[in-house]
HTML snippet that shows the backbone in 3Dmol.js (N, CA, C, O; Angstrom):
<script src="https://3Dmol.org/build/3Dmol-min.js"></script>
<div id="view" style="width:600px;height:400px;position:relative"></div>
<script>
const pdb = `
ATOM      1  N   MET A   1     242.288-131.171 118.004  1.00  0.00           N
ATOM      2  CA  MET A   1     244.305-131.184 118.302  1.00  0.00           C
ATOM      3  C   MET A   1     243.736-132.511 117.178  1.00  0.00           C
ATOM      4  O   MET A   1     244.383-132.447 116.132  1.00  0.00           O
ATOM      5  N   ASP A   2     242.918-133.420 117.169  1.00  0.00           N
ATOM      6  CA  ASP A   2     242.948-134.789 116.112  1.00  0.00           C
ATOM      7  C   ASP A   2     242.358-134.062 115.197  1.00  0.00           C
ATOM      8  O   ASP A   2     243.140-134.362 114.295  1.00  0.00           O
ATOM      9  N   ASP A   3     241.630-133.364 114.701  1.00  0.00           N
ATOM     10  CA  ASP A   3     241.660-133.021 112.906  1.00  0.00           C
ATOM     11  C   ASP A   3     242.861-131.961 112.259  1.00  0.00           C
ATOM     12  O   ASP A   3     243.422-130.924 112.615  1.00  0.00           O
ATOM     13  N   GLU A   4     242.886-132.813 111.185  1.00  0.00           N
ATOM     14  CA  GLU A   4     243.836-131.799 110.291  1.00  0.00           C
ATOM     15  C   GLU A   4     242.367-131.511 109.365  1.00  0.00           C
ATOM     16  O   GLU A   4     241.293-132.106 109.280  1.00  0.00           O
ATOM     17  N   ARG A   5     243.113-129.914 108.553  1.00  0.00           N
ATOM     18  CA  ARG A   5     242.844-128.729 107.383  1.00  0.00           C
ATOM     19  C   ARG A   5     243.215-128.709 106.544  1.00  0.00           C
ATOM     20  O   ARG A   5     244.263-128.074 106.420  1.00  0.00           O
ATOM     21  N   CYS A   6     242.488-129.549 105.071  1.00  0.00           N
ATOM     22  CA  CYS A   6     243.827-129.312 103.519  1.00  0.00           C
ATOM     23  C   CYS A   6     244.151-128.900 103.294  1.00  0.00           C
ATOM     24  O   CYS A   6     244.085-129.309 102.135  1.00  0.00           O
ATOM     25  N   PRO A   7     244.967-127.739 103.205  1.00  0.00           N
ATOM     26  CA  PRO A   7     245.665-126.730 102.704  1.00  0.00           C
ATOM     27  C   PRO A   7     244.843-126.449 100.769  1.00  0.00           C
ATOM     28  O   PRO A   7     244.813-125.411 100.109  1.00  0.00           O
ATOM     29  N   LYS A   8     244.554-127.207 100.577  1.00  0.00           N
ATOM     30  CA  LYS A   8     243.500-127.464  98.962  1.00  0.00           C
ATOM     31  C   LYS A   8     242.447-127.134  99.241  1.00  0.00           C
ATOM     32  O   LYS A   8     242.016-126.127  98.678  1.00  0.00           O
ATOM     33  N   CYS A   9     241.715-127.738 100.081  1.00  0.00           N
ATOM     34  CA  CYS A   9     240.336-127.962 100.272  1.00  0.00           C
ATOM     35  C   CYS A   9     239.189-127.250 101.235  1.00  0.00           C
ATOM     36  O   CYS A   9     238.099-126.693 101.366  1.00  0.00           O
ATOM     37  N   GLY A  10     240.179-127.671 101.680  1.00  0.00           N
ATOM     38  CA  GLY A  10     239.913-127.024 103.415  1.00  0.00           C
ATOM     39  C   GLY A  10     239.090-128.060 104.664  1.00  0.00           C
ATOM     40  O   GLY A  10     238.585-127.969 105.783  1.00  0.00           O
ATOM     41  N   SER A  11     239.359-129.026 103.624  1.00  0.00           N
ATOM     42  CA  SER A  11     237.891-130.362 104.190  1.00  0.00           C
ATOM     43  C   SER A  11     238.417-130.230 105.780  1.00  0.00           C
ATOM     44  O   SER A  11     239.395-129.622 106.216  1.00  0.00           O
ATOM     45  N   LEU A  12     237.516-130.939 106.404  1.00  0.00           N
ATOM     46  CA  LEU A  12     238.254-130.725 107.915  1.00  0.00           C
ATOM     47  C   LEU A  12     237.686-132.598 107.626  1.00  0.00           C
ATOM     48  O   LEU A  12     236.803-133.218 107.034  1.00  0.00           O
ATOM     49  N   PHE A  13     239.285-132.933 108.791  1.00  0.00           N
ATOM     50  CA  PHE A  13     239.282-134.382 108.839  1.00  0.00           C
ATOM     51  C   PHE A  13     239.982-134.898 109.566  1.00  0.00           C
ATOM     52  O   PHE A  13     241.193-134.748 109.409  1.00  0.00           O
ATOM     53  N   PRO A  14     239.576-135.546 110.432  1.00  0.00           N
ATOM     54  CA  PRO A  14     240.615-136.981 111.428  1.00  0.00           C
ATOM     55  C   PRO A  14     241.566-137.223 110.868  1.00  0.00           C
ATOM     56  O   PRO A  14     241.451-137.693 109.737  1.00  0.00           O
ATOM     57  N   ALA A  15     242.739-137.025 111.367  1.00  0.00           N
ATOM     58  CA  ALA A  15     244.150-137.730 111.117  1.00  0.00           C
ATOM     59  C   ALA A  15     244.237-139.418 110.405  1.00  0.00           C
ATOM     60  O   ALA A  15     244.541-139.985 109.355  1.00  0.00           O
ATOM     61  N   SER A  16     243.646-139.764 112.058  1.00  0.00           N
ATOM     62  CA  SER A  16     243.936-140.823 112.345  1.00  0.00           C
ATOM     63  C   SER A  16     243.154-141.752 110.997  1.00  0.00           C
ATOM     64  O   SER A  16     243.261-142.873 110.500  1.00  0.00           O
ATOM     65  N   ALA A  17     242.735-141.117 110.892  1.00  0.00           N
ATOM     66  CA  ALA A  17     241.791-142.157 109.315  1.00  0.00           C
ATOM     67  C   ALA A  17     242.362-141.958 108.139  1.00  0.00           C
ATOM     68  O   ALA A  17     242.258-142.769 107.218  1.00  0.00           O
ATOM     69  N   ALA A  18     243.088-140.745 108.054  1.00  0.00           N
ATOM     70  CA  ALA A  18     243.768-140.919 106.601  1.00  0.00           C
ATOM     71  C   ALA A  18     245.012-140.497 106.764  1.00  0.00           C
ATOM     72  O   ALA A  18     245.571-139.615 106.111  1.00  0.00           O
ATOM     73  N   TRP A  19     245.786-141.617 108.315  1.00  0.00           N
ATOM     74  CA  TRP A  19     247.413-141.742 107.616  1.00  0.00           C
ATOM     75  C   TRP A  19     247.787-142.092 105.948  1.00  0.00           C
ATOM     76  O   TRP A  19     247.107-142.768 105.175  1.00  0.00           O
ATOM     77  N   ALA A  20     248.584-141.670 105.780  1.00  0.00           N
ATOM     78  CA  ALA A  20     248.987-141.684 104.457  1.00  0.00           C
ATOM     79  C   ALA A  20     250.494-142.721 104.226  1.00  0.00           C
ATOM     80  O   ALA A  20     250.787-143.002 103.064  1.00  0.00           O
ATOM     81  N   PRO A  21     250.723-142.855 104.517  1.00  0.00           N
ATOM     82  CA  PRO A  21     252.728-144.258 105.153  1.00  0.00           C
ATOM     83  C   PRO A  21     252.857-144.413 103.516  1.00  0.00           C
ATOM     84  O   PRO A  21     252.056-144.798 102.664  1.00  0.00           O
ATOM     85  N   ARG A  22     254.177-143.957 103.454  1.00  0.00           N
ATOM     86  CA  ARG A  22     254.619-144.201 102.142  1.00  0.00           C
ATOM     87  C   ARG A  22     254.605-145.480 101.595  1.00  0.00           C
ATOM     88  O   ARG A  22     253.896-146.374 102.057  1.00  0.00           O
ATOM     89  N   SER A  23     255.518-145.658 100.411  1.00  0.00           N
ATOM     90  CA  SER A  23     255.725-146.985  99.620  1.00  0.00           C
ATOM     91  C   SER A  23     256.688-147.990 100.992  1.00  0.00           C
ATOM     92  O   SER A  23     257.503-147.731 101.878  1.00  0.00           O
ATOM     93  N   GLU A  24     255.939-149.255 100.436  1.00  0.00           N
ATOM     94  CA  GLU A  24     256.686-150.990 100.575  1.00  0.00           C
ATOM     95  C   GLU A  24     257.468-150.698 100.202  1.00  0.00           C
ATOM     96  O   GLU A  24     257.563-151.760  99.586  1.00  0.00           O
ATOM     97  N   VAL A  25     258.562-150.031  99.814  1.00  0.00           N
ATOM     98  CA  VAL A  25     259.616-150.395  99.572  1.00  0.00           C
ATOM     99  C   VAL A  25     260.508-149.371 100.234  1.00  0.00           C
ATOM    100  O   VAL A  25     261.714-149.615 100.194  1.00  0.00           O
ATOM    101  N   LEU A  26     260.179-148.451 100.735  1.00  0.00           N
ATOM    102  CA  LEU A  26     260.710-147.376 101.868  1.00  0.00           C
ATOM    103  C   LEU A  26     260.539-148.274 102.899  1.00  0.00           C
ATOM    104  O   LEU A  26     261.538-148.569 103.556  1.00  0.00           O
ATOM    105  N   ARG A  27     259.517-148.749 103.163  1.00  0.00           N
ATOM    106  CA  ARG A  27     259.192-149.709 104.460  1.00  0.00           C
ATOM    107  C   ARG A  27     260.108-150.481 104.826  1.00  0.00           C
ATOM    108  O   ARG A  27     260.479-150.722 105.974  1.00  0.00           O
ATOM    109  N   LEU A  28     260.526-150.924 103.754  1.00  0.00           N
ATOM    110  CA  LEU A  28     261.207-152.514 103.513  1.00  0.00           C
ATOM    111  C   LEU A  28     262.646-151.959 104.172  1.00  0.00           C
ATOM    112  O   LEU A  28     263.325-152.836 104.707  1.00  0.00           O
ATOM    113  N   LEU A  29     263.124-150.742 104.188  1.00  0.00           N
ATOM    114  CA  LEU A  29     265.064-150.425 103.408  1.00  0.00           C
ATOM    115  C   LEU A  29     265.035-149.556 104.608  1.00  0.00           C
ATOM    116  O   LEU A  29     266.071-149.260 105.204  1.00  0.00           O
ATOM    117  N   SER A  30     263.623-149.060 105.044  1.00  0.00           N
ATOM    118  CA  SER A  30     264.031-148.384 106.928  1.00  0.00           C
ATOM    119  C   SER A  30     262.863-148.859 107.200  1.00  0.00           C
ATOM    120  O   SER A  30     262.195-148.674 106.183  1.00  0.00           O
ATOM    121  N   PRO A  31     262.329-149.285 107.863  1.00  0.00           N
ATOM    122  CA  PRO A  31     261.386-149.800 109.049  1.00  0.00           C
ATOM    123  C   PRO A  31     261.496-148.437 110.056  1.00  0.00           C
ATOM    124  O   PRO A  31     260.489-148.484 110.762  1.00  0.00           O
ATOM    125  N   ALA A  32     262.088-147.557 110.322  1.00  0.00           N
ATOM    126  CA  ALA A  32     262.132-146.708 111.497  1.00  0.00           C
ATOM    127  C   ALA A  32     261.298-145.709 110.491  1.00  0.00           C
ATOM    128  O   ALA A  32     260.299-145.068 110.817  1.00  0.00           O
ATOM    129  N   LEU A  33     261.687-145.713 109.690  1.00  0.00           N
ATOM    130  CA  LEU A  33     260.627-144.078 108.963  1.00  0.00           C
ATOM    131  C   LEU A  33     259.117-144.613 108.834  1.00  0.00           C
ATOM    132  O   LEU A  33     258.418-143.971 108.049  1.00  0.00           O
ATOM    133  N   VAL A  34     258.836-145.119 109.142  1.00  0.00           N
ATOM    134  CA  VAL A  34     257.510-145.237 109.215  1.00  0.00           C
ATOM    135  C   VAL A  34     256.773-144.972 110.728  1.00  0.00           C
ATOM    136  O   VAL A  34     255.574-144.987 111.006  1.00  0.00           O
ATOM    137  N   ASP A  35     257.796-144.759 111.480  1.00  0.00           N
ATOM    138  CA  ASP A  35     256.927-143.965 113.030  1.00  0.00           C
ATOM    139  C   ASP A  35     257.064-142.998 112.537  1.00  0.00           C
ATOM    140  O   ASP A  35     255.987-142.407 112.462  1.00  0.00           O
ATOM    141  N   LEU A  36     258.153-142.274 111.975  1.00  0.00           N
ATOM    142  CA  LEU A  36     257.976-141.463 111.943  1.00  0.00           C
ATOM    143  C   LEU A  36     257.665-140.792 110.599  1.00  0.00           C
ATOM    144  O   LEU A  36     258.203-139.778 110.155  1.00  0.00           O
ATOM    145  N   ASP A  37     256.764-141.483 110.065  1.00  0.00           N
ATOM    146  CA  ASP A  37     256.218-140.806 108.942  1.00  0.00           C
ATOM    147  C   ASP A  37     255.184-139.912 108.953  1.00  0.00           C
ATOM    148  O   ASP A  37     254.497-140.300 108.007  1.00  0.00           O
ATOM    149  N   THR A  38     254.555-138.809 109.503  1.00  0.00           N
ATOM    150  CA  THR A  38     253.822-137.656 109.829  1.00  0.00           C
ATOM    151  C   THR A  38     252.655-137.031 108.643  1.00  0.00           C
ATOM    152  O   THR A  38     251.919-136.054 108.779  1.00  0.00           O
ATOM    153  N   ARG A  39     252.755-137.777 107.695  1.00  0.00           N
ATOM    154  CA  ARG A  39     252.054-137.280 106.548  1.00  0.00           C
ATOM    155  C   ARG A  39     250.258-138.037 106.655  1.00  0.00           C
ATOM    156  O   ARG A  39     249.944-139.114 107.163  1.00  0.00           O
ATOM    157  N   VAL A  40     249.499-137.172 106.085  1.00  0.00           N
ATOM    158  CA  VAL A  40     248.030-137.052 105.750  1.00  0.00           C
ATOM    159  C   VAL A  40     247.661-137.413 104.727  1.00  0.00           C
ATOM    160  O   VAL A  40     248.640-137.612 104.008  1.00  0.00           O
ATOM    161  N   ARG A  41     246.226-137.738 103.948  1.00  0.00           N
ATOM    162  CA  ARG A  41     245.685-137.815 102.759  1.00  0.00           C
ATOM    163  C   ARG A  41     244.445-137.047 103.142  1.00  0.00           C
ATOM    164  O   ARG A  41     243.879-137.098 104.234  1.00  0.00           O
ATOM    165  N   CYS A  42     244.140-136.409 102.208  1.00  0.00           N
ATOM    166  CA  CYS A  42     242.878-135.738 102.303  1.00  0.00           C
ATOM    167  C   CYS A  42     242.002-136.355 101.738  1.00  0.00           C
ATOM    168  O   CYS A  42     241.927-136.145 100.527  1.00  0.00           O
ATOM    169  N   PRO A  43     240.909-137.438 102.407  1.00  0.00           N
ATOM    170  CA  PRO A  43     239.760-138.344 101.814  1.00  0.00           C
ATOM    171  C   PRO A  43     239.153-137.723 100.666  1.00  0.00           C
ATOM    172  O   PRO A  43     239.036-138.377  99.630  1.00  0.00           O
ATOM    173  N   ASN A  44     238.646-136.204 100.758  1.00  0.00           N
ATOM    174  CA  ASN A  44     238.193-135.294  99.809  1.00  0.00           C
ATOM    175  C   ASN A  44     238.892-134.847  97.518  1.00  0.00           C
ATOM    176  O   ASN A  44     238.727-134.821  96.298  1.00  0.00           O
ATOM    177  N   CYS A  45     239.779-134.604  98.967  1.00  0.00           N
ATOM    178  CA  CYS A  45     240.752-134.183  97.074  1.00  0.00           C
ATOM    179  C   CYS A  45     242.041-134.790  96.965  1.00  0.00           C
ATOM    180  O   CYS A  45     242.939-134.124  96.451  1.00  0.00           O
ATOM    181  N   GLY A  46     242.276-135.960  97.370  1.00  0.00           N
ATOM    182  CA  GLY A  46     243.536-137.073  97.207  1.00  0.00           C
ATOM    183  C   GLY A  46     244.704-136.391  97.937  1.00  0.00           C
ATOM    184  O   GLY A  46     245.547-137.200  98.326  1.00  0.00           O
ATOM    185  N   LEU A  47     245.024-134.812  98.285  1.00  0.00           N
ATOM    186  CA  LEU A  47     246.356-134.320  98.523  1.00  0.00           C
ATOM    187  C   LEU A  47     246.668-134.629  99.671  1.00  0.00           C
ATOM    188  O   LEU A  47     245.964-134.344 100.640  1.00  0.00           O
ATOM    189  N   ILE A  48     248.201-135.505  99.775  1.00  0.00           N
ATOM    190  CA  ILE A  48     249.162-135.810 100.729  1.00  0.00           C
ATOM    191  C   ILE A  48     250.116-134.635 100.760  1.00  0.00           C
ATOM    192  O   ILE A  48     250.607-134.030  99.807  1.00  0.00           O
ATOM    193  N   PHE A  49     250.309-134.398 102.357  1.00  0.00           N
ATOM    194  CA  PHE A  49     250.445-133.353 102.990  1.00  0.00           C
ATOM    195  C   PHE A  49     251.314-133.240 104.477  1.00  0.00           C
ATOM    196  O   PHE A  49     250.727-134.032 105.215  1.00  0.00           O
ATOM    197  N   PRO A  50     251.778-132.983 104.794  1.00  0.00           N
ATOM    198  CA  PRO A  50     252.087-132.870 106.101  1.00  0.00           C
ATOM    199  C   PRO A  50     251.322-133.121 107.006  1.00  0.00           C
ATOM    200  O   PRO A  50     250.255-132.816 106.473  1.00  0.00           O
ATOM    201  N   ALA A  51     250.977-133.596 108.408  1.00  0.00           N
ATOM    202  CA  ALA A  51     250.143-133.310 109.646  1.00  0.00           C
ATOM    203  C   ALA A  51     250.872-132.865 110.332  1.00  0.00           C
ATOM    204  O   ALA A  51     252.058-133.017 110.627  1.00  0.00           O
ATOM    205  N   THR A  52     249.149-131.581 110.904  1.00  0.00           N
ATOM    206  CA  THR A  52     249.906-130.517 111.750  1.00  0.00           C
ATOM    207  C   THR A  52     249.940-130.849 112.880  1.00  0.00           C
ATOM    208  O   THR A  52     250.846-130.221 113.428  1.00  0.00           O
ATOM    209  N   SER A  53     249.451-131.498 113.554  1.00  0.00           N
ATOM    210  CA  SER A  53     248.887-132.201 114.823  1.00  0.00           C
ATOM    211  C   SER A  53     250.114-133.446 115.266  1.00  0.00           C
ATOM    212  O   SER A  53     250.594-134.244 114.461  1.00  0.00           O
ATOM    213  N   TYR A  54     250.340-133.394 116.235  1.00  0.00           N
ATOM    214  CA  TYR A  54     251.418-134.104 116.290  1.00  0.00           C
ATOM    215  C   TYR A  54     251.063-135.949 116.849  1.00  0.00           C
ATOM    216  O   TYR A  54     250.342-136.204 117.813  1.00  0.00           O
ATOM    217  N   ARG A  55     251.726-136.971 116.026  1.00  0.00           N
ATOM    218  CA  ARG A  55     251.005-138.357 116.691  1.00  0.00           C
ATOM    219  C   ARG A  55     252.084-138.676 117.077  1.00  0.00           C
ATOM    220  O   ARG A  55     253.184-138.254 116.722  1.00  0.00           O
ATOM    221  N   PHE A  56     251.724-139.709 118.087  1.00  0.00           N
ATOM    222  CA  PHE A  56     252.394-141.020 118.276  1.00  0.00           C
ATOM    223  C   PHE A  56     252.313-142.122 117.749  1.00  0.00           C
ATOM    224  O   PHE A  56     251.223-142.692 117.707  1.00  0.00           O
ATOM    225  N   PHE A  57     253.651-142.790 117.127  1.00  0.00           N
ATOM    226  CA  PHE A  57     253.465-144.012 116.519  1.00  0.00           C
ATOM    227  C   PHE A  57     252.209-143.567 115.276  1.00  0.00           C
ATOM    228  O   PHE A  57     251.330-144.356 114.929  1.00  0.00           O
ATOM    229  N   GLY A  58     252.342-142.277 114.774  1.00  0.00           N
ATOM    230  CA  GLY A  58     252.040-142.545 113.606  1.00  0.00           C
ATOM    231  C   GLY A  58     250.545-142.234 114.003  1.00  0.00           C
ATOM    232  O   GLY A  58     250.113-141.215 113.464  1.00  0.00           O
ATOM    233  N   PHE A  59     249.693-142.877 114.807  1.00  0.00           N
ATOM    234  CA  PHE A  59     248.424-142.850 114.365  1.00  0.00           C
ATOM    235  C   PHE A  59     247.485-142.340 116.027  1.00  0.00           C
ATOM    236  O   PHE A  59     246.263-142.245 116.137  1.00  0.00           O
ATOM    237  N   LEU A  60     248.422-142.115 117.020  1.00  0.00           N
ATOM    238  CA  LEU A  60     248.301-142.090 118.033  1.00  0.00           C
ATOM    239  C   LEU A  60     247.839-140.528 118.323  1.00  0.00           C
ATOM    240  O   LEU A  60     248.645-139.749 117.814  1.00  0.00           O
ATOM    241  N   SER A  61     246.989-140.014 118.859  1.00  0.00           N
ATOM    242  CA  SER A  61     246.808-138.013 119.185  1.00  0.00           C
ATOM    243  C   SER A  61     247.567-139.074 120.724  1.00  0.00           C
ATOM    244  O   SER A  61     247.653-140.215 121.178  1.00  0.00           O
ATOM    245  N   PRO A  62     248.044-137.304 121.022  1.00  0.00           N
ATOM    246  CA  PRO A  62     248.149-137.086 122.214  1.00  0.00           C
ATOM    247  C   PRO A  62     247.821-137.345 123.621  1.00  0.00           C
ATOM    248  O   PRO A  62     248.402-137.441 124.701  1.00  0.00           O
ATOM    249  N   PHE A  63     245.994-137.455 122.875  1.00  0.00           N
ATOM    250  CA  PHE A  63     244.992-137.570 124.409  1.00  0.00           C
ATOM    251  C   PHE A  63     245.074-138.801 123.623  1.00  0.00           C
ATOM    252  O   PHE A  63     245.989-138.521 122.849  1.00  0.00           O
ATOM    253  N   ALA A  64     244.697-139.984 123.334  1.00  0.00           N
ATOM    254  CA  ALA A  64     245.046-141.134 123.647  1.00  0.00           C
ATOM    255  C   ALA A  64     245.732-141.835 123.577  1.00  0.00           C
ATOM    256  O   ALA A  64     245.469-143.034 123.480  1.00  0.00           O
ATOM    257  N   MET A  65     247.019-141.282 123.602  1.00  0.00           N
ATOM    258  CA  MET A  65     248.009-141.932 124.293  1.00  0.00           C
ATOM    259  C   MET A  65     248.526-142.049 125.628  1.00  0.00           C
ATOM    260  O   MET A  65     249.374-142.737 126.195  1.00  0.00           O
ATOM    261  N   ARG A  66     247.226-140.582 126.116  1.00  0.00           N
ATOM    262  CA  ARG A  66     247.619-140.449 127.623  1.00  0.00           C
ATOM    263  C   ARG A  66     247.100-141.606 128.637  1.00  0.00           C
ATOM    264  O   ARG A  66     247.523-142.211 129.622  1.00  0.00           O
ATOM    265  N   VAL A  67     246.173-141.570 127.989  1.00  0.00           N
ATOM    266  CA  VAL A  67     244.572-142.367 127.720  1.00  0.00           C
ATOM    267  C   VAL A  67     245.678-144.322 127.566  1.00  0.00           C
ATOM    268  O   VAL A  67     245.466-145.216 128.386  1.00  0.00           O
ATOM    269  N   PHE A  68     246.426-144.441 126.712  1.00  0.00           N
ATOM    270  CA  PHE A  68     247.037-145.450 126.751  1.00  0.00           C
ATOM    271  C   PHE A  68     248.364-145.801 127.811  1.00  0.00           C
ATOM    272  O   PHE A  68     248.798-146.852 128.284  1.00  0.00           O
ATOM    273  N   VAL A  69     248.690-144.629 127.902  1.00  0.00           N
ATOM    274  CA  VAL A  69     250.217-144.735 129.578  1.00  0.00           C
ATOM    275  C   VAL A  69     249.351-145.134 130.642  1.00  0.00           C
ATOM    276  O   VAL A  69     249.442-146.270 131.109  1.00  0.00           O
ATOM    277  N   ALA A  70     248.230-144.018 131.216  1.00  0.00           N
ATOM    278  CA  ALA A  70     247.429-144.547 132.355  1.00  0.00           C
ATOM    279  C   ALA A  70     246.637-145.877 132.388  1.00  0.00           C
ATOM    280  O   ALA A  70     246.069-146.116 133.454  1.00  0.00           O
ATOM    281  N   VAL A  71     246.499-146.865 131.294  1.00  0.00           N
ATOM    282  CA  VAL A  71     245.429-148.219 131.310  1.00  0.00           C
ATOM    283  C   VAL A  71     246.647-148.855 132.112  1.00  0.00           C
ATOM    284  O   VAL A  71     246.591-149.502 133.157  1.00  0.00           O
ATOM    285  N   LEU A  72     247.899-148.464 131.266  1.00  0.00           N
ATOM    286  CA  LEU A  72     249.552-149.045 130.886  1.00  0.00           C
ATOM    287  C   LEU A  72     249.392-149.103 132.827  1.00  0.00           C
ATOM    288  O   LEU A  72     249.130-150.089 133.515  1.00  0.00           O
ATOM    289  N   VAL A  73     249.603-147.984 133.180  1.00  0.00           N
ATOM    290  CA  VAL A  73     250.621-148.028 134.489  1.00  0.00           C
ATOM    291  C   VAL A  73     249.327-148.689 135.737  1.00  0.00           C
ATOM    292  O   VAL A  73     249.372-149.017 136.922  1.00  0.00           O
ATOM    293  N   LEU A  74     248.226-148.635 134.644  1.00  0.00           N
ATOM    294  CA  LEU A  74     246.978-149.409 136.239  1.00  0.00           C
ATOM    295  C   LEU A  74     247.213-150.343 136.438  1.00  0.00           C
ATOM    296  O   LEU A  74     247.208-150.890 137.541  1.00  0.00           O
ATOM    297  N   GLY A  75     247.698-151.132 134.618  1.00  0.00           N
ATOM    298  CA  GLY A  75     247.402-152.875 134.877  1.00  0.00           C
ATOM    299  C   GLY A  75     248.742-153.324 135.682  1.00  0.00           C
ATOM    300  O   GLY A  75     248.742-154.068 136.663  1.00  0.00           O
ATOM    301  N   ILE A  76     249.905-152.719 135.069  1.00  0.00           N
ATOM    302  CA  ILE A  76     251.574-152.918 136.066  1.00  0.00           C
ATOM    303  C   ILE A  76     251.145-152.596 137.166  1.00  0.00           C
ATOM    304  O   ILE A  76     251.767-153.370 137.894  1.00  0.00           O
ATOM    305  N   VAL A  77     250.267-151.757 138.069  1.00  0.00           N
ATOM    306  CA  VAL A  77     249.826-151.463 139.175  1.00  0.00           C
ATOM    307  C   VAL A  77     248.849-152.477 139.938  1.00  0.00           C
ATOM    308  O   VAL A  77     249.138-152.576 141.130  1.00  0.00           O
ATOM    309  N   GLY A  78     247.897-153.156 139.580  1.00  0.00           N
ATOM    310  CA  GLY A  78     246.823-153.693 139.259  1.00  0.00           C
ATOM    311  C   GLY A  78     248.234-155.393 139.551  1.00  0.00           C
ATOM    312  O   GLY A  78     248.480-156.266 140.384  1.00  0.00           O
ATOM    313  N   SER A  79     248.445-155.177 138.958  1.00  0.00           N
ATOM    314  CA  SER A  79     249.246-156.796 138.574  1.00  0.00           C
ATOM    315  C   SER A  79     250.095-157.651 139.896  1.00  0.00           C
ATOM    316  O   SER A  79     250.018-158.715 140.510  1.00  0.00           O
ATOM    317  N   ALA A  80     251.010-156.284 139.852  1.00  0.00           N
ATOM    318  CA  ALA A  80     251.718-156.298 141.424  1.00  0.00           C
ATOM    319  C   ALA A  80     251.326-155.758 142.567  1.00  0.00           C
ATOM    320  O   ALA A  80     252.096-155.426 143.468  1.00  0.00           O
ATOM    321  N   GLY A  81     250.044-155.638 142.588  1.00  0.00           N
ATOM    322  CA  GLY A  81     248.909-155.784 143.868  1.00  0.00           C
ATOM    323  C   GLY A  81     248.847-156.784 143.798  1.00  0.00           C
ATOM    324  O   GLY A  81     249.367-157.536 144.622  1.00  0.00           O
ATOM    325  N   TYR A  82     248.184-157.172 142.779  1.00  0.00           N
ATOM    326  CA  TYR A  82     247.450-158.711 142.866  1.00  0.00           C
ATOM    327  C   TYR A  82     248.568-159.703 144.044  1.00  0.00           C
ATOM    328  O   TYR A  82     248.271-160.243 145.110  1.00  0.00           O
ATOM    329  N   VAL A  83     250.363-159.618 143.056  1.00  0.00           N
ATOM    330  CA  VAL A  83     251.296-161.038 142.847  1.00  0.00           C
ATOM    331  C   VAL A  83     251.332-160.466 144.043  1.00  0.00           C
ATOM    332  O   VAL A  83     251.214-161.492 144.712  1.00  0.00           O
ATOM    333  N   LEU A  84     251.431-159.300 145.108  1.00  0.00           N
ATOM    334  CA  LEU A  84     252.094-158.481 146.431  1.00  0.00           C
ATOM    335  C   LEU A  84     251.046-158.981 147.632  1.00  0.00           C
ATOM    336  O   LEU A  84     251.457-158.974 148.792  1.00  0.00           O
ATOM    337  N   PHE A  85     249.644-159.428 147.324  1.00  0.00           N
ATOM    338  CA  PHE A  85     248.413-159.160 148.505  1.00  0.00           C
ATOM    339  C   PHE A  85     248.192-161.089 148.219  1.00  0.00           C
ATOM    340  O   PHE A  85     247.730-161.538 149.267  1.00  0.00           O
ATOM    341  N   THR A  86     248.379-162.197 147.204  1.00  0.00           N
ATOM    342  CA  THR A  86     248.340-163.276 146.793  1.00  0.00           C
ATOM    343  C   THR A  86     249.019-164.367 147.484  1.00  0.00           C
ATOM    344  O   THR A  86     248.478-165.405 147.862  1.00  0.00           O
ATOM    345  N   HIS A  87     250.406-164.010 147.636  1.00  0.00           N
ATOM    346  CA  HIS A  87     251.163-164.925 148.116  1.00  0.00           C
ATOM    347  C   HIS A  87     251.650-164.437 149.185  1.00  0.00           C
ATOM    348  O   HIS A  87     252.426-165.102 149.870  1.00  0.00           O
TER     349      HIS A  87
END
`;
const viewer = $3Dmol.createViewer("view");
viewer.addModel(pdb, "pdb");
viewer.setStyle({}, {cartoon: {color: "spectrum"}});
viewer.zoomTo();
viewer.render();
</script>
């Protein structure tokens, strides 16, 4: 699920390393488009095409997002426990 396949040359590559952002002018005009941009660039042939796997914030795979949320929740629960039991 973390890999993309190029429709032109057929190479398989990790999409998180091949994210192809739009131009800087468009980024300044509409910062929300950066989060919605799902294009990737093939490292072999340079073709830019829409990603087939879903990405959170443009670069996190669903598994990485689950790990991030789990660590965040554990950090919040641990901090709350520390505050409750030390005071």
